[in-house]
C-alpha positions, 0 to 999 in steps of 0.5 A: 514490516508493511505489505501493500496487500497480501497476494502471494507475490507481496507477502511471500517472504513474510514467513522468513521474518517470523515474529516481526509485526506486519502492519495490515489493514483489517479488511485485507487480512480478512480477505486473505484468511477468508477468500480462497483465491486471494492468496496462499494461506500458508503465507498468511497464517504461518508459524510466528505470524504477528499482525498489527491490524489497522482500520484506516490511516496510521502513523506507525513511526515518526514520519512513517504513515500507512494510508489505505489505497483500496482498488487493487484489493479492498485492503490495499495500503501505501506507505508515506515516508517523510524525511528531511529531503522530502516525502517518498510514497511506496504505493505498492500496487495501487496502480500497475505502473507510474503512467496509470498514477499520472492519469489519475493524478491529472484527473484529480487535479482537473476534476474532469474524470473521476479518480480514486478519492485517496489520490488527493490524500497522497498528493497532499503530502507533496511527494518528491517521488512515488514508487510502485511494486511492479514498475521500475518507473518512478513518478515525480511531480 
């Protein structure tokens, strides 16, 4: 299982999947455990919680990569899934909406305005589409 970050609205179902590994950036887990306002503690260290802590990018299965996309939280991450019909990125809350991602992608391509350094990493996967946690819109190139 992968949560983009551990705010309560993203990890609230984790206790229902107790015993299954949750891939998380070490930085995010530290925030969730040590910063009172970050999330609800009972959703993080619930009975049966099992974390696979990451320090950066990792391929967790063939064609399934986790990439740090800090911003919304310091330990935010996105999932890149590469399949025969193209690459899909689950960007979580890296942006609140696809329009915000479009702005950063354009800024990255033109170099006129600074954008998060990881934007180029995501675009290098030549994604067919990118989906976000709080937006029904799907970004397509």
